C-alpha positions as a printed Julia matrix, in Angstrom:
450×3 Matrix{Float64}:
  -7.97  98.43  288.99
  -7.57  97.75  285.28
  -8.45  94.25  284.15
  -5.73  92.27  282.42
  -7.0   89.97  279.67
  -5.93  86.33  279.47
  -4.28  87.06  276.11
  -2.17  89.81  277.69
  -1.09  87.53  280.54
   0.03  84.81  278.11
   1.74  87.27  275.78
   3.68  88.74  278.69
   5.39  85.42  279.35
   9.01  85.04  278.18
   9.78  83.19  274.94
  11.19  80.09  276.66
   7.95  79.48  278.58
   5.78  80.06  275.51
   7.95  77.68  273.49
   7.54  75.1   276.22
   3.75  75.48  275.94
   3.78  75.27  272.14
   6.03  72.22  272.31
   3.21  70.33  274.06
   0.76  70.94  271.2
   0.55  68.93  267.99
   2.1   70.58  264.95
  -1.27  71.68  263.51
  -2.33  73.58  266.64
   1.14  75.0   267.22
   1.38  76.47  263.71
  -2.12  77.95  263.99
  -0.85  80.31  266.69
   1.28  82.06  264.06
  -1.77  84.07  262.92
  -2.1   85.76  266.33
   0.79  88.18  265.91
   4.27  88.58  264.49
   5.75  87.37  267.78
   3.65  84.18  267.75
   4.63  83.62  264.13
   8.29  83.79  265.09
   7.74  81.47  268.05
   6.05  78.78  265.98
   9.12  78.79  263.74
  11.39  78.25  266.76
   9.87  75.02  268.1
  12.59  72.65  269.36
  10.68  69.49  268.4
   8.4   68.78  265.46
   6.29  65.65  265.0
   4.27  65.43  261.79
   1.71  62.65  261.5
  -1.63  62.22  259.72
  -3.54  62.86  262.95
  -1.74  66.2   263.33
  -2.01  67.62  259.82
  -5.14  66.17  258.17
  -8.46  68.01  258.41
 -10.64  66.48  261.13
 -13.1   65.01  258.63
 -10.33  62.89  257.12
  -9.1   61.43  260.38
 -10.12  58.18  261.99
 -12.03  58.08  265.22
 -13.3   55.59  267.76
 -17.0   55.0   268.22
 -18.5   52.2   270.3
 -15.08  50.55  270.57
 -14.79  50.29  266.81
 -12.42  52.25  264.64
 -14.3   54.22  262.02
 -13.49  56.78  259.37
 -15.26  60.08  259.92
 -15.71  60.59  256.22
 -16.52  57.94  253.65
 -13.17  57.94  251.91
 -11.17  55.01  250.59
  -7.8   53.9   251.96
  -6.23  55.06  248.68
  -7.57  58.6   249.13
  -6.62  58.65  252.8
  -3.04  57.61  252.01
  -2.7   60.29  249.33
  -4.14  62.97  251.61
  -1.88  61.91  254.45
   1.25  62.08  252.34
   0.25  65.39  250.74
  -0.41  66.93  254.15
   2.86  65.65  255.62
   4.87  66.89  252.62
   3.21  70.32  252.75
   3.8   70.67  256.49
   7.43  69.52  256.28
   8.27  71.89  253.43
   6.47  74.85  255.0
   7.88  74.47  258.5
  11.45  73.71  257.44
  11.51  76.53  254.88
  10.51  79.06  257.55
  13.27  77.99  259.89
  15.78  80.78  260.49
  19.32  79.68  259.58
  20.76  81.85  262.34
  18.23  80.75  264.95
  17.72  77.66  267.01
  18.0   74.29  265.33
  15.23  71.7   265.58
  16.42  69.23  268.19
  14.12  66.49  266.9
  12.11  66.2   263.68
   9.72  63.25  263.44
   7.58  62.33  260.41
   5.18  59.49  259.62
   4.32  58.85  255.97
   3.53  56.14  253.44
   5.73  54.56  250.76
   3.65  55.95  247.94
   4.34  58.11  244.87
   6.94  60.84  245.41
   6.03  61.71  249.01
   9.05  59.97  250.6
  11.39  61.8   248.2
   9.74  65.13  248.96
   9.98  64.66  252.71
  13.51  63.29  252.36
  14.7   66.26  250.27
  13.21  68.77  252.71
  14.76  67.01  255.69
  18.06  66.42  253.88
  18.41  70.1   253.01
  17.58  71.06  256.58
  20.17  68.59  257.88
  22.8   69.96  255.5
  22.19  73.51  256.74
  22.16  72.45  260.4
  18.47  73.22  260.9
  17.85  69.75  262.36
  19.88  67.81  264.91
  18.0   64.49  264.92
  15.29  62.9   262.77
  12.8   60.06  263.14
  10.99  58.3   260.29
   8.01  55.99  260.63
   7.51  54.62  257.12
   4.26  52.76  256.49
   2.89  50.73  253.59
  -0.55  51.12  252.11
  -1.46  47.47  252.73
  -1.41  45.79  256.11
   0.94  42.86  256.67
  -1.7   40.13  256.31
  -2.9   41.59  252.99
   0.53  41.97  251.38
   1.46  39.66  248.5
   5.05  38.72  247.65
   4.99  41.3   244.84
   3.76  43.98  247.24
   6.71  43.34  249.54
   9.19  43.56  246.66
   7.61  46.75  245.28
   7.52  48.46  248.67
  11.18  47.59  249.18
  12.08  49.04  245.77
  10.34  52.29  246.73
  12.29  52.47  249.96
  15.61  51.71  248.24
  15.02  54.59  245.8
  14.15  56.89  248.69
  17.22  55.81  250.65
  19.58  56.29  247.7
  18.09  59.59  246.48
  18.02  61.28  249.9
  21.22  60.24  251.72
  21.38  63.45  253.79
  17.98  62.65  255.31
  19.47  59.58  256.98
  22.65  61.18  258.33
  21.06  62.29  261.6
  18.36  59.61  261.71
  17.93  58.37  265.28
  14.74  56.32  264.94
  13.5   54.24  261.98
  10.4   52.07  261.66
  10.04  49.91  258.53
   7.36  47.38  257.59
   6.46  44.96  254.81
   9.66  45.07  252.76
  11.5   42.32  250.84
  14.82  43.59  249.55
  16.29  42.27  246.31
  19.87  42.87  247.48
  20.89  40.65  250.36
  23.19  43.26  251.91
  20.77  46.2   251.86
  19.55  45.72  255.44
  23.16  45.91  256.58
  23.61  49.06  254.47
  20.81  50.75  256.4
  22.48  49.94  259.71
  25.9   51.08  258.47
  24.65  54.33  256.88
  22.49  55.49  259.8
  25.36  55.96  262.23
  23.27  57.96  264.75
  20.49  55.36  264.9
  19.21  54.76  268.43
  16.0   52.84  267.69
  15.4   50.44  264.77
  12.21  48.45  264.19
  11.63  45.91  261.42
   8.17  44.37  260.94
   7.7   41.72  258.24
  10.98  42.54  256.51
  13.29  40.16  254.65
  15.56  39.68  251.66
  14.88  37.53  248.59
  17.63  35.13  249.59
  18.06  33.89  253.13
  20.85  35.73  254.93
  22.57  35.91  258.27
  22.05  39.45  259.51
  25.02  40.74  261.48
  24.17  43.76  263.6
  26.98  46.01  264.76
  26.23  49.57  265.83
  27.79  51.96  268.31
  24.64  53.96  269.18
  21.71  51.55  268.83
  19.83  51.23  272.14
  16.54  49.67  270.99
  16.07  46.94  268.37
  12.83  45.24  267.37
  12.59  42.41  264.81
   9.03  41.12  264.36
   7.76  38.6   261.79
  10.98  38.87  259.79
  12.63  36.24  257.61
  16.35  35.9   258.21
  18.4   32.72  258.39
  20.02  34.01  261.57
  20.24  37.33  263.39
  23.59  37.82  265.1
  23.88  40.76  267.46
  27.63  40.95  267.18
  28.46  44.26  268.85
  25.84  46.54  270.4
  27.49  48.28  273.37
  24.49  50.57  274.07
  21.6   48.16  273.44
  19.14  48.23  276.35
  15.89  46.92  274.78
  15.46  43.98  272.39
  12.31  42.43  270.9
  12.53  39.29  268.76
   9.08  38.01  267.86
   7.5   35.36  265.65
  10.45  33.76  263.93
   9.55  31.78  260.83
   8.14  28.26  261.07
  11.27  26.97  259.31
  13.22  27.1   262.56
  13.11  24.65  265.43
  14.83  27.16  267.7
  14.92  30.99  267.66
  17.43  32.11  264.99
  18.96  34.7   267.28
  22.46  34.97  268.69
  23.21  37.63  271.29
  26.86  38.59  271.33
  28.19  41.74  272.96
  25.22  43.58  274.51
  26.27  44.2   278.12
  23.63  46.87  278.84
  20.6   44.83  277.72
  17.92  45.22  280.38
  14.59  44.53  278.62
  13.99  41.46  276.44
  10.84  40.4   274.58
  10.55  36.95  272.99
   7.31  35.77  271.34
   6.42  32.94  269.0
   3.71  30.6   267.73
   4.62  27.04  268.69
   4.12  24.1   266.32
   4.59  20.45  267.27
   7.95  20.06  265.51
   9.46  23.1   267.23
  11.88  22.55  270.07
  10.92  24.07  273.39
  13.36  26.79  274.4
  15.37  26.71  277.6
  15.74  30.38  278.45
  18.84  29.74  280.55
  20.57  27.91  277.7
  19.53  30.59  275.24
  20.89  33.49  277.31
  23.75  31.79  279.15
  27.3   32.64  278.07
  26.16  35.94  276.59
  27.36  39.3   277.84
  23.97  40.0   279.48
  24.51  40.59  283.17
  21.68  42.9   284.19
  18.41  41.67  282.63
  15.63  43.52  284.49
  12.5   43.12  282.35
  11.47  39.89  280.56
   8.39  39.56  278.35
   7.39  36.19  276.89
   4.5   35.93  274.4
   2.71  32.77  273.27
   0.05  33.99  270.8
  -2.61  31.82  272.52
  -0.88  28.64  271.32
   1.23  25.96  273.02
   3.8   27.1   275.56
   7.17  27.16  273.76
   9.26  27.78  276.88
  10.7   24.76  278.66
  10.27  25.1   282.45
  13.58  24.44  284.15
  14.81  23.12  287.45
  16.69  25.6   289.59
  20.33  25.54  288.5
  23.3   27.88  288.78
  22.95  28.63  285.07
  19.27  29.56  285.39
  19.86  31.71  288.46
  22.71  33.58  286.78
  20.37  34.59  283.93
  17.48  35.72  286.16
  19.32  37.01  289.23
  18.67  40.72  288.43
  15.18  40.27  286.96
  12.64  42.75  288.4
   9.64  42.44  286.05
   8.25  39.35  284.29
   5.4   39.67  281.8
   3.85  36.45  280.42
   1.29  37.36  277.77
  -1.17  35.67  275.41
  -1.14  32.41  277.38
  -3.73  29.93  276.04
  -6.85  29.59  278.15
  -7.77  26.38  279.96
  -4.35  24.95  280.86
  -2.46  24.52  284.12
  -0.27  27.5   285.05
   2.1   25.78  287.47
   4.95  26.01  284.96
   5.19  29.79  285.47
   6.53  29.19  288.98
   9.97  28.26  287.6
  10.55  31.94  286.76
   9.57  32.97  290.28
  11.92  30.39  291.78
  14.84  31.42  289.56
  14.42  35.2   290.01
  15.01  36.13  293.68
  14.84  39.88  292.9
  11.52  39.73  291.0
   9.17  42.5   292.16
   6.31  42.43  289.62
   4.66  39.5   287.83
   2.1   40.06  285.07
   0.13  37.34  283.27
  -2.5   37.5   280.55
  -4.56  34.38  279.82
  -7.06  34.52  276.97
  -8.84  32.67  274.18
  -8.6   35.04  271.2
  -9.99  33.49  267.96
  -9.54  36.6   265.79
  -5.81  36.57  266.56
  -5.42  32.79  266.21
  -5.31  30.36  263.31
  -8.73  28.68  263.55
  -8.86  26.87  260.18
  -8.57  23.11  260.97
  -6.89  22.29  257.65
  -4.21  24.96  258.06
  -3.64  23.89  261.66
  -3.08  20.3   260.52
  -0.87  21.37  257.6
   1.42  23.5   259.77
   1.29  21.08  262.71
  -0.26  23.39  265.27
  -0.58  21.66  268.61
  -4.01  20.84  270.02
  -2.6   20.29  273.5
  -1.29  23.75  274.38
  -0.34  23.17  277.99
   2.9   22.11  279.6
   3.26  19.91  282.66
   5.77  20.79  285.35
   6.15  20.09  289.02
   8.53  22.12  291.12
  11.21  20.02  292.81
  11.48  22.72  295.49
   9.21  22.12  298.47
   8.02  25.01  300.65
   9.52  27.56  298.25
   9.3   31.17  299.49
   9.84  34.38  297.51
  10.63  37.52  299.51
  10.77  40.32  296.93
   7.57  40.0   294.86
   5.17  42.83  295.77
   2.74  42.89  292.82
   0.91  40.13  290.95
  -1.56  40.98  288.16
  -3.54  38.31  286.32
  -5.6   39.37  283.3
  -8.3   36.9   282.27
  -9.06  35.46  285.69
 -11.96  33.01  285.93
 -13.35  31.16  288.91
 -12.2   27.68  287.93
  -9.85  25.19  289.51
  -6.64  25.82  287.57
  -6.73  29.6   287.99
  -7.86  29.61  291.62
  -5.17  27.06  292.43
  -2.53  29.18  290.74
  -3.51  32.32  292.67
  -3.33  30.29  295.89
   0.07  28.97  294.83
   1.38  32.52  294.35
  -0.07  33.66  297.68
   1.51  30.74  299.5
   4.96  31.28  297.97
   5.22  35.06  298.34
   6.07  36.52  301.73
   5.78  40.25  301.05
   3.09  40.45  298.36
   1.3   43.81  298.67
  -0.94  44.02  295.6
  -2.8   41.26  293.8
  -5.21  42.07  290.97
  -7.15  39.17  289.38
  -8.85  41.01  286.51
 -11.86  39.41  284.82
 -11.77  37.53  281.54
 -10.9   39.83  278.64
 -13.46  40.17  275.85
 -12.45  41.16  272.31
 -15.24  42.98  270.4
 -14.05  41.4   267.13
 -14.11  37.77  268.32
């Protein structure tokens, strides 16, 4: 019997199966197969999805790696050089792949690119994508647009300059944004107060929008209306108010770390009937008002909230525990998952029971308790100046005696220690839950940087 080589077996597979295999590889490995034969070359130019990032296109010696739990650069190159190499590689890959695409063949269902706001790279990528969109080579696009400096290192001038770069890119390459379905932006301060709204209006196919540390020079109320947007994330941004006026398809919302100028979260949720997952996080200062979740979400169009995540950044609890009321129950009646993260270490956890009492359908409860100095403001002078609270706990006693919960099946506590307040809380959960199946008290978390 004649032996059949592995190469022959693979080559004998139909195109659809081979394309499915290639689609699981990163763009660098997928394009390398084009040297095998003319057929493989044609297949690599027929991929339905393309994702171009630095990790995919840079030579291995230029990438970052993880050694002994620390992120290191495999070659001794500066951030400046790495950014230039990343952009050059992304531009080259985008131009090459899109130029080879057959006009009469299959279109690219999804094109995703990650690049930096630096030099002419955004324009180059934008022109290549815009031309491909105009000739129907691409159905949908995703842009993750990064800045050279991290958020904590950006000056006010950096934010303004980065925004100017993006505005030029946006105005010079309008076709690149026609089919944009996902956009990530960071560290931008726009000179024109209406430019953020222009992005939302122009990108009519947008399904996911994420702003991190973005703002305008003058304080504005940001009105968000969009027919397709299903995921919105606003983190560390400076707006006078964010009003979600009309978002009929919104299912996931994250609103985190509103500016210290506000006593209450500057967020108004209007028409968002499909919202199922909500994340709220903030750093509490003594002059902030504690937030009643029921008051915040009541009289909105939200009727089916399933997943709630509350973050506290290891500072004082900013949520006001509430007595069981009709208003509170109406907000939490469909809740299935509650995730309480970055809770300060050393304080009583009884207050978390109000969520359990108000959410009869809750199935999973996650908590993370930790002291995390490298993520906290530790300078005593700055803490005094900004009125950080030294007492981070909140006292609450449930008015409901012998409370029982019948739906919770999983309870996970990260940062468990054998001390009174944590042991008592675990006992409290065990006593209240009738059908608890899994309980995982994971040990105290240790950060290698702290």
